[in-house]
C-alpha positions, 0 to 999 in steps of 0.5 A, a space after each residue: 583204272 582198267 582191270 586185268 579181268 573181271 572177278 580175278 584175285 591177283 595173288 594166289 594163296 600158295 602155301 610155299 615159303 618160296 612164294 611169300 611176299 618179299 617186299 612192302 610199299 615204301 612210305 612217303 618221305 621228304 627226301 629221296 631214298 638213295 641207292 646204287 641201282 634202281 630196277 624198274 619192274 619185277 618181271 623176269 628181266 627185273 628179277 634176273 637183273 637184281 640177281 645178277 647184281 647180287 651175284 656180283 656182290 652189289 647189294 645196294 639196289 631196289 626193285 620198284 614194281 607196279 603190282 602187289 607181287 612179282 612176275 610181270 607178264 608171267 602171270 596166272 590166276 585162279 579159275 573154275 573149280 575142281 570136284 572139291 570146290 577148289 580153284 584151278 590155276 591157269 596162265 594168263 601170260 607166258 605159258 610155254 617153255 619154248 625150246 629146251 635143250 638138244 644133245 651137244 647144244 646150249 640149254 634154255 635157261 627157262 628149261 634149267 629153272 623149270 627143272 630146278 623148281 620141278 615145274 609141271 609141264 607137258 609136251 605141246 604137240 602142234 601136230 595133234 590138231 583137229 581142223 574145222 570150218 563153219 560146216 563142222 569138222 573137215 580135214 584140210 591138213 594139206 594146207 599145212 604142207 602148202 604153207 611149209 613148202 613156202 616157208 622153206 623158200 622164205 627161210 632160205 631167202 632170209 639167209 640170203 637177205 642177211 648175208 648179202 646185206 639186202 633189204 628186208 621185207 614183210 613176211 607176207 611179201 616173202 610168202 607171196 614171192 614163194 607163190 603162197 597167197 591164201 587171201 581168198 582161201 579161209 582154210 589156208 588163212 587159218 593154217 597160216 594164222 596157226 603157223 605165224 600169228 599164233 607165234 608172233 601175235 602179229 600178221 605176216 603183213 607187219 612182221 619182218 621176214 629176215 628177223 622172224 626167221 632169225 627169231 624162230 631159228 635161234 630158239 628152235 634150232 638153237 635149243 630144240 624144237 620142243 615146246 612144253 606147256 606149263 600147267 603147274 598149279 603153283 603158277 609158272 612164275 614159281 621159278 621167279 619167286 624161287 630165284 628171288 628167295 635166293 637174294 632177298 629175304 621175306 619183307 625185304 625193303 629192297 623190293 617196293 611193291 604197289 608203286 606206280 612210277 610217274 617220272 624218270 629223270 635221267 642224266 650222266 650223273 644218275 637217275 631219279 625216279 618219282 612215284 605216284 605216292 609222292 616218294 622218290 628214289 635217287 640212283 647212280 644207275 637204273 634199269 628200265 624193264 618197261 614193255 615197249 607198250 608202256 614206253 610207247 604210251 607216255 604213261 611214264 614221263 622221261 626227263 629229259 625227253 629221249 633223243 630222237 634215235 631212241 624215240 624212233 626205236 621205241 615207236 618203230 618196234 611193235 607190241 602184240 597182244 596175245 589173249 587167252 579166253 578161258 571156259 570151264 564146261 561141265 566135265 561130264 559134257 566134254 564135246 572135243 576129241 581128247 586125243 587132240 591138243 589144238 582145234 583149228 577153225 577156218 572162218 572167212 574173216 582171218 583170225 576170228 576165234 581161230 584156235 582152241 586148246 582143251 586142257 581137259 585132256 590126258 597129261 594136262 588137267 584131266 577132269 577139269 572141263 577147262 578149254 581156252 580160245 586164243 586171239 591176237 592183237 587186232 582181234 584182241 583189241 576187239 574183245 577187249 573193247 566189248 563185254 564178256 557176255 558178247 565175247 562168250 556168245 560169239 565163241 559159243 556160236 563158233 563152237 556150235 558150228 564146229 561141233 553141232 548146236 546140241 553138243 556144246 553146253 553153256 559154260 560154268 565159268 568164263 574169263 579173259 584178261 585185257 592185256 592191251 589195257 593194262 597200264 603196266 603192260 599195254 600188250 603181251 610181247 614185242 614183234 620185229 616190224 619189216 625194215 627195222 635193221 639190227 642197228 635200229 633195234 640196237 637203239 632200242 637196247 642202248 642206254 641213255 646215259 645212266 638209264 639202261 634198258 632190259 626186257 624181252 623186247 631188247 633181245 636181238 635174238 630172242 625178242 618175244 620169248 621169256 628167255 629173251 627177258 632172262 638173257 637181257 636182265 642178266 646182261 644189264 645186271 652184270 654190266 651195271 655191276 661192273 660199272 658200280 665196281 669200277 670194272 666197266 667200260 668208262 664210256 658205257 658206264 658214263 664215268 669221267 664225263 667231264 674229261 673224256 669227251 665223246 659219245 657216252 653209253 652203249 653203241 647206238 646209231 644217230 643216223 640209220 642206214 637201210 640195211 645191215 652189213 654182215 660184220 655188224 652182226 656181233 656183240 656190240 649190237 647184241 648179237 651173240 650167237 649165229 642164226 644159222 646154227 641147227 643144233 635143236 633142229 631134227 634135220 640139222 647138224 651138230 
């Protein structure tokens, strides 16, 4: 079985009662365990869905989790050593609180939880960027202005596409129409990567123009343009452990850890989950929080097979990979400018080790010597397929081009995850491809009979973001609580199926058209806010 990374202890020994293990594996039994609601996955969406059920006085549920602890793709590990020989904690997955709150506007729920649990974080200032080429340090910040001028044109064009029901296109086409064509300019390509791939984990060529703009605006104009990088030594997912402790007791039998789901049998009367250890669970309803990568992988069998409208949605949406490659250098041999948060590298091959972030800077982890590179999707697959030693040697060669061969020492520790090879993740987060309409995405989100879906990928507005998983988990939990208690819409809940006739479940589209009418942007298709709000944008209104 592929491993997340070499030499990494999955569970930190944390001395907080909040972080205690809440569940134990389910012992094999000859008959299936029965419950009202089964939640597949204990990441952000799964935990928040369970909390929503509990808050609605639905206590008869179980959470089934592949790993030995909760957290999903919000995951950390021990790395390196401090001067006392104790390991540091670094984030392998989600690392930022993206968009916080602006006066007069809504508050990002992850920001709310970060304050509740006193999570340590620092303002991530994307303007503090040092730029390099193969010949060393070189100032090419003018490339930022060129990109941002083109982005403004693309942003305005996207508003026209949405409101006038025009055909979507690749973000690359939008940039080209704005006369931004960086293909033969390594410095421009590096800056474009910094502005696009670094956010979406995919290139502009395979990203929707319309919905990439929507996605950015709803978070950064809707909440705020502030990003906070989390460096809390308890781990970012301390907020999930804390929220779990509000509705599960230690060793609660409703949390089933270390359990691999192999088959999900769904229908109008309920859902049965078969596990690799021979156990099974029968539920009136189930919430599947598997990533798009897992749904695409056939790692889990769904019986019956999904209807074509559902399978098309699953295969159409994208799963990106976001790989952080960690180094610890001797703290007394730091070679980077400690006033800078980002180091951007221009190479003729776009995306080749383009960005570095030192954590050994003020307000982060000073004195740690920790420093990490980031690659995404295509380059992530390359480094996942090669040895750690080869990846390390390639990056050291780049750093020695940037800073000089004599200035970059050998690291004292090195590690990176392989998200694209994990059978419970198969990637980091989702991305919206060109041409997929709102209705097409609603098909990803919609339930099939009593099997519901939730996660960052099912969020129309916040796909790819941690708060997207939060909102979708809460939505699914509240909807199913209403179903269980007889308060929900009978068709959505698949109640009285023999008598009422017609289509059951949430709104879905068996025939997809090429565009989306403006009136379709509403709650029935998962659209709850306007993408034209500018509360969080410094240049916007109220």
